[in-house]
OpenMM code with the backbone's topology and positions (N, CA, C; nanometers):
from openmm import Vec3, app, unit

residues = "MET SER TYR GLY MET ALA ALA ALA LEU GLN VAL ALA VAL PHE GLN HIS LEU SER ALA ASP ALA GLU ILE SER ALA ARG VAL GLY THR ALA ILE TYR ASP ALA LEU PRO SER GLY THR VAL PRO GLU THR TYR ILE ALA LEU GLY PRO GLU GLU ALA ARG ASP ARG SER ASP VAL ASN GLY ARG GLY SER GLU HIS ARG PHE THR VAL SER VAL VAL SER GLU ALA ALA GLY PHE ALA ALA SER LYS GLU LEU ALA GLY LEU ILE GLY ASP ALA LEU GLU ASP ALA PRO LEU THR LEU GLY ARG GLY ARG LEU VAL GLY LEU TRP PHE GLU ARG ALA VAL ALA ARG ARG THR GLY SER GLY GLY ALA VAL ARG ARG ILE ASP LEU ARG PHE ARG ALA ARG VAL GLU ASP ASN".split()
positions = [
    Vec3(0.0974, -0.1199, -0.0085),
    Vec3(-0.0242, 0.0145, -0.0006),
    Vec3(0.0852, 0.1502, -0.0005),
    Vec3(0.0419, 0.2275, -0.0663),
    Vec3(0.1050, 0.3509, -0.0422),
    Vec3(-0.0172, 0.4564, 0.0033),
    Vec3(0.0379, 0.5079, 0.0886),
    Vec3(-0.0326, 0.6290, 0.1788),
    Vec3(0.0554, 0.7890, 0.1144),
    Vec3(0.1148, 0.7847, -0.0052),
    Vec3(0.1681, 0.8844, -0.0324),
    Vec3(0.0978, 0.9488, -0.1584),
    Vec3(-0.0369, 0.8978, -0.1602),
    Vec3(-0.1044, 0.9572, -0.2719),
    Vec3(-0.2276, 1.0488, -0.1837),
    Vec3(-0.2002, 1.0277, -0.0682),
    Vec3(-0.3180, 1.0735, 0.0517),
    Vec3(-0.3070, 1.2606, 0.0113),
    Vec3(-0.1936, 1.3043, 0.0379),
    Vec3(-0.1850, 1.4412, 0.0203),
    Vec3(-0.2149, 1.5016, -0.1358),
    Vec3(-0.1806, 1.3988, -0.2085),
    Vec3(-0.1951, 1.4931, -0.3654),
    Vec3(-0.3594, 1.4724, -0.3737),
    Vec3(-0.4415, 1.3399, -0.3665),
    Vec3(-0.5419, 1.3165, -0.3285),
    Vec3(-0.6352, 1.4807, -0.2968),
    Vec3(-0.5774, 1.5019, -0.1639),
    Vec3(-0.6480, 1.5964, -0.0337),
    Vec3(-0.6519, 1.7839, -0.1274),
    Vec3(-0.4811, 1.7794, -0.1983),
    Vec3(-0.5014, 1.8775, -0.2792),
    Vec3(-0.5586, 1.9282, -0.3933),
    Vec3(-0.6021, 1.7971, -0.4715),
    Vec3(-0.6834, 1.7771, -0.5791),
    Vec3(-0.8039, 1.8560, -0.5760),
    Vec3(-0.8714, 1.7623, -0.4614),
    Vec3(-1.0119, 1.8045, -0.3769),
    Vec3(-1.0466, 1.9833, -0.3246),
    Vec3(-0.9115, 2.0398, -0.2867),
    Vec3(-0.9177, 2.1076, -0.2498),
    Vec3(-0.9338, 2.2187, -0.3611),
    Vec3(-0.8487, 2.1880, -0.4770),
    Vec3(-0.8314, 2.2851, -0.5793),
    Vec3(-0.9347, 2.2595, -0.6825),
    Vec3(-1.0319, 2.1652, -0.6613),
    Vec3(-1.1230, 2.1353, -0.7471),
    Vec3(-1.2642, 2.2144, -0.6961),
    Vec3(-1.3077, 2.2133, -0.5629),
    Vec3(-1.4074, 2.2922, -0.4709),
    Vec3(-1.3500, 2.4188, -0.5246),
    Vec3(-1.2365, 2.4798, -0.4648),
    Vec3(-1.2035, 2.6537, -0.4799),
    Vec3(-1.1979, 2.6833, -0.6047),
    Vec3(-1.2031, 2.5793, -0.7115),
    Vec3(-1.2109, 2.6683, -0.8858),
    Vec3(-1.3614, 2.6353, -0.9291),
    Vec3(-1.4539, 2.5576, -0.8313),
    Vec3(-1.5817, 2.5797, -0.8986),
    Vec3(-1.6779, 2.6982, -0.8797),
    Vec3(-1.7263, 2.7504, -0.9614),
    Vec3(-1.8042, 2.9138, -0.9422),
    Vec3(-1.9152, 2.9017, -0.8575),
    Vec3(-1.9913, 2.7815, -0.8884),
    Vec3(-2.1088, 2.8215, -0.7803),
    Vec3(-2.0913, 2.7802, -0.6393),
    Vec3(-1.9902, 2.7021, -0.6075),
    Vec3(-1.9224, 2.6671, -0.4560),
    Vec3(-1.8356, 2.8127, -0.4040),
    Vec3(-1.7990, 2.8882, -0.5109),
    Vec3(-1.7007, 3.0030, -0.4719),
    Vec3(-1.8160, 3.0881, -0.4399),
    Vec3(-1.9205, 3.1325, -0.5254),
    Vec3(-2.0158, 3.2040, -0.4961),
    Vec3(-2.0827, 3.2096, -0.3435),
    Vec3(-2.0908, 3.0902, -0.2723),
    Vec3(-2.1811, 3.1054, -0.1972),
    Vec3(-2.0515, 3.1163, -0.0241),
    Vec3(-1.8968, 3.0814, -0.0918),
    Vec3(-1.8389, 3.0657, 0.0636),
    Vec3(-1.6782, 3.1333, 0.0050),
    Vec3(-1.7058, 3.1839, -0.0868),
    Vec3(-1.5543, 3.2554, -0.1153),
    Vec3(-1.4544, 3.1631, -0.1296),
    Vec3(-1.3506, 3.2072, -0.0195),
    Vec3(-1.2652, 3.1143, -0.0342),
    Vec3(-1.2497, 3.0316, 0.1464),
    Vec3(-1.3618, 3.0175, 0.2132),
    Vec3(-1.3391, 2.9996, 0.3013),
    Vec3(-1.3502, 2.8145, 0.2789),
    Vec3(-1.2766, 2.7770, 0.2668),
    Vec3(-1.2676, 2.6189, 0.2646),
    Vec3(-1.1282, 2.5800, 0.2970),
    Vec3(-1.1368, 2.4977, 0.4359),
    Vec3(-1.0360, 2.4852, 0.5037),
    Vec3(-1.0104, 2.3124, 0.5119),
    Vec3(-0.8697, 2.3005, 0.5271),
    Vec3(-0.8525, 2.1859, 0.5759),
    Vec3(-0.7886, 2.1713, 0.7456),
    Vec3(-0.7621, 2.2945, 0.8112),
    Vec3(-0.7284, 2.3649, 0.9538),
    Vec3(-0.8173, 2.4732, 0.9396),
    Vec3(-0.8978, 2.5114, 1.0323),
    Vec3(-0.9646, 2.5934, 1.0806),
    Vec3(-0.8735, 2.7409, 1.1329),
    Vec3(-0.9139, 2.8587, 1.0464),
    Vec3(-0.7772, 2.9416, 1.0723),
    Vec3(-0.8081, 2.9825, 1.2088),
    Vec3(-0.6989, 3.0651, 1.2684),
    Vec3(-0.7570, 3.1153, 1.4270),
    Vec3(-0.8088, 3.2358, 1.3867),
    Vec3(-0.8761, 3.2938, 1.5122),
    Vec3(-0.9964, 3.3901, 1.5216),
    Vec3(-1.1126, 3.3662, 1.4691),
    Vec3(-1.1614, 3.4455, 1.4274),
    Vec3(-1.3480, 3.4371, 1.3775),
    Vec3(-1.3309, 3.3261, 1.2060),
    Vec3(-1.4670, 3.2875, 1.2340),
    Vec3(-1.4283, 3.1900, 1.1089),
    Vec3(-1.5819, 3.2324, 1.0043),
    Vec3(-1.6009, 3.2161, 0.8893),
    Vec3(-1.7154, 3.2908, 0.8464),
    Vec3(-1.8429, 3.2120, 0.8946),
    Vec3(-1.9653, 3.2478, 0.8540),
    Vec3(-2.0565, 3.1664, 0.9155),
    Vec3(-2.1141, 3.0819, 0.8647),
    Vec3(-2.0737, 3.0657, 0.7392),
    Vec3(-2.0601, 2.9181, 0.6654),
    Vec3(-1.9153, 2.8742, 0.5809),
    Vec3(-1.9041, 2.7383, 0.5901),
    Vec3(-1.7680, 2.7402, 0.5507),
    Vec3(-1.7794, 2.5653, 0.5278),
    Vec3(-1.6511, 2.5304, 0.4590),
    Vec3(-1.6103, 2.4013, 0.4109),
    Vec3(-1.5120, 2.3577, 0.4758),
    Vec3(-1.5019, 2.2487, 0.5212),
    Vec3(-1.3985, 2.1725, 0.5914),
    Vec3(-1.3281, 2.0382, 0.5240),
    Vec3(-1.2492, 2.0447, 0.4784),
    Vec3(-1.2026, 1.8811, 0.4714),
    Vec3(-1.1907, 1.8315, 0.5843),
    Vec3(-1.2425, 1.6810, 0.5964),
    Vec3(-1.1903, 1.6566, 0.7446),
    Vec3(-1.1025, 1.5007, 0.7573),
    Vec3(-1.2178, 1.4199, 0.8396),
    Vec3(-1.1348, 1.2930, 0.8225),
    Vec3(-1.0812, 1.1744, 0.7130),
    Vec3(-1.0079, 1.1471, 0.7151),
    Vec3(-0.9785, 1.0344, 0.5754),
    Vec3(-0.9221, 0.8916, 0.6378),
    Vec3(-0.9897, 0.7838, 0.6080),
    Vec3(-0.9811, 0.6461, 0.6288),
    Vec3(-0.8666, 0.6089, 0.4577),
    Vec3(-0.7897, 0.4764, 0.4505),
    Vec3(-0.6855, 0.4613, 0.3671),
    Vec3(-0.6879, 0.3097, 0.3624),
    Vec3(-0.7320, 0.2236, 0.2839),
    Vec3(-0.6788, 0.0980, 0.2672),
    Vec3(-0.6332, 0.0590, 0.1562),
    Vec3(-0.5353, -0.0233, 0.1405),
    Vec3(-0.4786, -0.1062, 0.0452),
    Vec3(-0.5624, -0.1872, -0.0849),
    Vec3(-0.5085, -0.1231, -0.1416),
    Vec3(-0.5611, -0.1730, -0.2774),
    Vec3(-0.4710, -0.2255, -0.3974),
    Vec3(-0.3469, -0.2217, -0.3517),
    Vec3(-0.2611, -0.3327, -0.4398),
    Vec3(-0.2958, -0.4157, -0.5054),
    Vec3(-0.2361, -0.4235, -0.6514),
    Vec3(-0.2530, -0.5640, -0.6880),
    Vec3(-0.1612, -0.6261, -0.7801),
    Vec3(-0.1939, -0.7316, -0.8650),
    Vec3(-0.0721, -0.7404, -0.9406),
    Vec3(0.0039, -0.6234, -1.0586),
    Vec3(-0.0652, -0.5352, -1.0465),
    Vec3(-0.0520, -0.4121, -1.1577),
    Vec3(0.0146, -0.3096, -1.1159),
    Vec3(0.0392, -0.3177, -0.9626),
    Vec3(0.0608, -0.1849, -0.8888),
    Vec3(0.0335, -0.1318, -0.7580),
    Vec3(0.0662, -0.0757, -0.7062),
    Vec3(-0.0118, -0.0102, -0.5997),
    Vec3(-0.0852, 0.0849, -0.6032),
    Vec3(-0.1841, 0.0801, -0.5044),
    Vec3(-0.2989, 0.1594, -0.5013),
    Vec3(-0.3865, 0.1575, -0.3694),
    Vec3(-0.4510, 0.2336, -0.3205),
    Vec3(-0.5099, 0.2483, -0.2430),
    Vec3(-0.6847, 0.3204, -0.2462),
    Vec3(-0.7524, 0.2976, -0.1329),
    Vec3(-0.8657, 0.3526, -0.1253),
    Vec3(-0.9049, 0.4246, 0.0015),
    Vec3(-0.9629, 0.5554, -0.0548),
    Vec3(-0.9866, 0.6413, 0.0325),
    Vec3(-1.1138, 0.6952, 0.0680),
    Vec3(-1.1415, 0.6961, 0.1923),
    Vec3(-1.2701, 0.7203, 0.2304),
    Vec3(-1.2374, 0.8725, 0.3015),
    Vec3(-1.3138, 0.9845, 0.2704),
    Vec3(-1.2981, 1.1013, 0.3369),
    Vec3(-1.4195, 1.1952, 0.3682),
    Vec3(-1.3920, 1.2708, 0.4278),
    Vec3(-1.5099, 1.3484, 0.4654),
    Vec3(-1.5124, 1.4761, 0.4246),
    Vec3(-1.5959, 1.5519, 0.3882),
    Vec3(-1.6106, 1.7287, 0.3359),
    Vec3(-1.7358, 1.7800, 0.4141),
    Vec3(-1.6897, 1.8298, 0.4922),
    Vec3(-1.8107, 1.9212, 0.5681),
    Vec3(-1.8592, 2.0660, 0.5228),
    Vec3(-1.9895, 2.0469, 0.5394),
    Vec3(-2.0574, 2.1991, 0.5140),
    Vec3(-2.0596, 2.2573, 0.6618),
    Vec3(-2.0360, 2.3512, 0.7478),
    Vec3(-2.0718, 2.3840, 0.8659),
    Vec3(-2.0983, 2.5669, 0.8497),
    Vec3(-2.2378, 2.5700, 0.9403),
    Vec3(-2.3034, 2.7058, 0.9079),
    Vec3(-2.3782, 2.7436, 0.9982),
    Vec3(-2.3905, 2.8654, 1.0282),
    Vec3(-2.4531, 2.9232, 1.1527),
    Vec3(-2.5447, 2.9919, 1.1243),
    Vec3(-2.6194, 2.9428, 0.9833),
    Vec3(-2.7498, 3.0669, 0.9427),
    Vec3(-2.8501, 2.9463, 0.9703),
    Vec3(-2.9310, 2.9919, 0.9906),
    Vec3(-3.1099, 3.0033, 1.0076),
    Vec3(-3.1403, 2.8809, 0.9411),
    Vec3(-3.1585, 2.7130, 0.9655),
    Vec3(-3.2588, 2.6302, 0.8814),
    Vec3(-3.1267, 2.5520, 0.7884),
    Vec3(-3.1576, 2.4689, 0.7341),
    Vec3(-3.0446, 2.3348, 0.6920),
    Vec3(-3.0943, 2.3625, 0.5094),
    Vec3(-3.2007, 2.4713, 0.4571),
    Vec3(-3.1711, 2.4802, 0.3417),
    Vec3(-3.0646, 2.4848, 0.2500),
    Vec3(-2.9778, 2.6309, 0.3136),
    Vec3(-2.8838, 2.6793, 0.2594),
    Vec3(-2.7434, 2.5613, 0.2217),
    Vec3(-2.7398, 2.5002, 0.3677),
    Vec3(-2.6255, 2.4198, 0.3799),
    Vec3(-2.6515, 2.2946, 0.2660),
    Vec3(-2.7868, 2.2968, 0.2751),
    Vec3(-2.8276, 2.1142, 0.1927),
    Vec3(-2.7455, 2.1595, 0.0469),
    Vec3(-2.7642, 2.2983, 0.0005),
    Vec3(-2.7947, 2.3218, -0.1362),
    Vec3(-2.6536, 2.3016, -0.1525),
    Vec3(-2.5805, 2.3664, -0.0685),
    Vec3(-2.4265, 2.3761, -0.1086),
    Vec3(-2.3922, 2.2160, -0.0672),
    Vec3(-2.4045, 2.1590, -0.0027),
    Vec3(-2.3503, 2.0017, 0.0409),
    Vec3(-2.3811, 1.9688, -0.1076),
    Vec3(-2.5185, 1.9994, -0.1867),
    Vec3(-2.5724, 1.9128, -0.3191),
    Vec3(-2.4320, 1.9452, -0.4259),
    Vec3(-2.3955, 2.0900, -0.4088),
    Vec3(-2.2942, 2.1719, -0.5191),
    Vec3(-2.1359, 2.0815, -0.4758),
    Vec3(-2.1384, 2.0385, -0.3645),
    Vec3(-2.0189, 1.9957, -0.3230),
    Vec3(-2.0288, 1.8199, -0.4137),
    Vec3(-2.1091, 1.7683, -0.3433),
    Vec3(-2.1471, 1.6285, -0.4343),
    Vec3(-2.1751, 1.6351, -0.5846),
    Vec3(-2.1759, 1.7222, -0.6425),
    Vec3(-2.1861, 1.7255, -0.8063),
    Vec3(-2.0968, 1.7576, -0.8155),
    Vec3(-2.0118, 1.8370, -0.7761),
    Vec3(-1.8703, 1.8840, -0.7723),
    Vec3(-1.7769, 1.7733, -0.8054),
    Vec3(-1.7730, 1.7049, -0.6932),
    Vec3(-1.6656, 1.5760, -0.6750),
    Vec3(-1.7175, 1.4573, -0.7431),
    Vec3(-1.8428, 1.4414, -0.7390),
    Vec3(-1.8807, 1.2598, -0.8313),
    Vec3(-1.8470, 1.2566, -0.9230),
    Vec3(-1.7549, 1.1634, -0.9538),
    Vec3(-1.6860, 1.1261, -1.0864),
    Vec3(-1.6042, 1.2793, -1.1402),
    Vec3(-1.5297, 1.3362, -1.0536),
    Vec3(-1.4622, 1.4565, -1.1135),
    Vec3(-1.3262, 1.4392, -1.1927),
    Vec3(-1.2857, 1.4877, -1.2722),
    Vec3(-1.1822, 1.4412, -1.3442),
    Vec3(-1.0161, 1.4998, -1.3013),
    Vec3(-1.0187, 1.4911, -1.1720),
    Vec3(-0.9341, 1.5185, -1.0618),
    Vec3(-0.7814, 1.4866, -1.1826),
    Vec3(-0.6864, 1.6153, -1.1372),
    Vec3(-0.5452, 1.5557, -1.1546),
    Vec3(-0.4576, 1.5831, -1.0183),
    Vec3(-0.4043, 1.4712, -0.9915),
    Vec3(-0.3327, 1.4518, -0.9036),
    Vec3(-0.2138, 1.4860, -0.9107),
    Vec3(-0.1135, 1.5365, -0.8106),
    Vec3(0.0372, 1.5355, -0.7851),
    Vec3(0.1137, 1.4021, -0.8126),
    Vec3(0.0478, 1.3215, -0.7726),
    Vec3(0.1142, 1.1932, -0.7662),
    Vec3(0.0083, 1.1263, -0.7587),
    Vec3(0.0360, 0.9824, -0.8820),
    Vec3(-0.0625, 0.8996, -0.8677),
    Vec3(-0.1512, 0.9524, -1.0002),
    Vec3(-0.2928, 0.8799, -0.9900),
    Vec3(-0.3720, 0.8495, -1.0604),
    Vec3(-0.5025, 0.8458, -1.0010),
    Vec3(-0.6042, 0.9221, -1.0793),
    Vec3(-0.7459, 0.8671, -0.9552),
    Vec3(-0.8269, 0.7880, -1.0561),
    Vec3(-0.8450, 0.6765, -1.0161),
    Vec3(-0.9496, 0.6057, -1.1064),
    Vec3(-1.0529, 0.6097, -1.0918),
    Vec3(-1.1240, 0.6630, -0.9526),
    Vec3(-1.2791, 0.6953, -0.9490),
    Vec3(-1.2851, 0.7781, -0.8244),
    Vec3(-1.4349, 0.8081, -0.8299),
    Vec3(-1.4451, 0.9185, -0.7387),
    Vec3(-1.6042, 0.9311, -0.6840),
    Vec3(-1.6436, 0.8666, -0.5996),
    Vec3(-1.7704, 0.8626, -0.5476),
    Vec3(-1.8291, 0.9067, -0.4404),
    Vec3(-1.9782, 0.9429, -0.4371),
    Vec3(-2.0071, 0.9907, -0.2820),
    Vec3(-2.0789, 0.8600, -0.2755),
    Vec3(-2.0602, 0.8574, -0.0980),
    Vec3(-2.0991, 0.7300, -0.0217),
    Vec3(-2.2186, 0.7984, 0.0270),
    Vec3(-2.2401, 0.8864, 0.1468),
    Vec3(-2.3138, 0.8899, 0.2238),
    Vec3(-2.3061, 1.0790, 0.2996),
    Vec3(-2.4376, 1.1149, 0.3433),
    Vec3(-2.4327, 1.2545, 0.4007),
    Vec3(-2.4956, 1.2225, 0.5340),
    Vec3(-2.4653, 1.2754, 0.6367),
    Vec3(-2.5364, 1.3364, 0.7911),
    Vec3(-2.5422, 1.4585, 0.7706),
    Vec3(-2.6531, 1.4954, 0.8298),
    Vec3(-2.6817, 1.6191, 0.8737),
    Vec3(-2.7609, 1.6336, 0.9955),
    Vec3(-2.6966, 1.7301, 1.0858),
    Vec3(-2.7215, 1.7444, 1.2226),
    Vec3(-2.7258, 1.8690, 1.2558),
    Vec3(-2.7683, 1.8895, 1.3652),
    Vec3(-2.7445, 2.0466, 1.4322),
    Vec3(-2.6312, 2.0070, 1.5745),
    Vec3(-2.5457, 2.0842, 1.5921),
    Vec3(-2.4354, 2.1052, 1.6874),
    Vec3(-2.4395, 2.2466, 1.7623),
    Vec3(-2.3562, 2.2596, 1.8374),
    Vec3(-2.3180, 2.3609, 1.9190),
    Vec3(-2.4317, 2.4255, 1.9816),
    Vec3(-2.3829, 2.5021, 2.0604),
    Vec3(-2.4757, 2.5866, 2.1697),
    Vec3(-2.6319, 2.5576, 2.1391),
    Vec3(-2.6908, 2.5004, 2.1915),
    Vec3(-2.8423, 2.4976, 2.1782),
    Vec3(-2.8990, 2.4753, 2.0353),
    Vec3(-2.7871, 2.3855, 1.9462),
    Vec3(-2.7934, 2.3628, 1.8029),
    Vec3(-2.8337, 2.4765, 1.6963),
    Vec3(-2.7531, 2.5818, 1.7175),
    Vec3(-2.7279, 2.6859, 1.6568),
    Vec3(-2.6746, 2.6719, 1.5228),
    Vec3(-2.5599, 2.5309, 1.5186),
    Vec3(-2.4748, 2.5395, 1.3991),
    Vec3(-2.5170, 2.4099, 1.3210),
    Vec3(-2.5460, 2.4025, 1.2039),
    Vec3(-2.5771, 2.3052, 1.1352),
    Vec3(-2.4765, 2.2381, 1.0873),
    Vec3(-2.4148, 2.1390, 1.0671),
    Vec3(-2.3191, 2.0280, 0.9572),
    Vec3(-2.3585, 1.9614, 0.9114),
    Vec3(-2.3434, 1.9215, 0.7795),
    Vec3(-2.3461, 1.8260, 0.7108),
    Vec3(-2.2356, 1.7497, 0.6655),
    Vec3(-2.2046, 1.6326, 0.7030),
    Vec3(-2.0650, 1.5492, 0.6580),
    Vec3(-2.1076, 1.4734, 0.5242),
    Vec3(-2.0250, 1.4922, 0.4163),
    Vec3(-2.0205, 1.4397, 0.3166),
    Vec3(-1.9119, 1.3477, 0.3441),
    Vec3(-1.9681, 1.2175, 0.2710),
    Vec3(-1.8289, 1.1068, 0.2800),
    Vec3(-1.8081, 1.0723, 0.1159),
    Vec3(-1.7255, 1.0675, 0.1102),
    Vec3(-1.7083, 1.0465, -0.0834),
    Vec3(-1.5757, 0.8912, -0.0325),
    Vec3(-1.5575, 0.8257, -0.1586),
    Vec3(-1.4571, 0.6928, -0.1299),
    Vec3(-1.4055, 0.7338, -0.3223),
    Vec3(-1.2667, 0.7216, -0.2685),
    Vec3(-1.1627, 0.7632, -0.3857),
    Vec3(-1.1115, 0.6381, -0.4090),
    Vec3(-1.0750, 0.6181, -0.5564),
    Vec3(-0.9809, 0.4922, -0.5803),
    Vec3(-0.8423, 0.5701, -0.6474),
    Vec3(-0.7194, 0.5446, -0.5832),
    Vec3(-0.6365, 0.5922, -0.6680),
    Vec3(-0.5118, 0.4827, -0.7246),
    Vec3(-0.4174, 0.4820, -0.8050),
    Vec3(-0.3254, 0.3962, -0.8122),
    Vec3(-0.1832, 0.4768, -0.8513),
    Vec3(-0.1036, 0.4795, -0.7581),
    Vec3(0.0425, 0.5268, -0.8156),
    Vec3(0.1047, 0.4662, -0.9223),
    Vec3(0.1859, 0.5935, -0.9793),
    Vec3(0.2500, 0.5572, -1.1155),
    Vec3(0.3737, 0.5189, -1.0994),
] * unit.nanometer
topology = app.Topology()
chain = topology.addChain("A")
for resn in residues:
    res = topology.addResidue(resn, chain)
    for name in ("N", "CA", "C"):
        topology.addAtom(name, app.Element.getBySymbol(name[0]), res)
């Protein structure tokens, strides 16, 4: 197995989401893998946890990555957050990502969980889980 493609996958996902005009219109540059210090915007996207498994075979090294992209918002109601989550799902499903190392075989949406968090449930959070299959060159 090679975990060496994990960083390249994350960079490609970040770049793809950042370049999407509809997503940028909603959150601007508020796409993070680590929250900045100080005040964060009312709505932002966070690149989150990941699990990787070996998928090497006789043809070479490969891995399967299950990763989470979250929409976090203090806006009232879930409607706007769900619309943004839908845009993320549309942007990533079968996206033609170019990786700095290896190649993407496929990228698929697996599931989403929407919930209230924070004090009194004031924060809406939608965690979108994706599965990516990558092969090393």
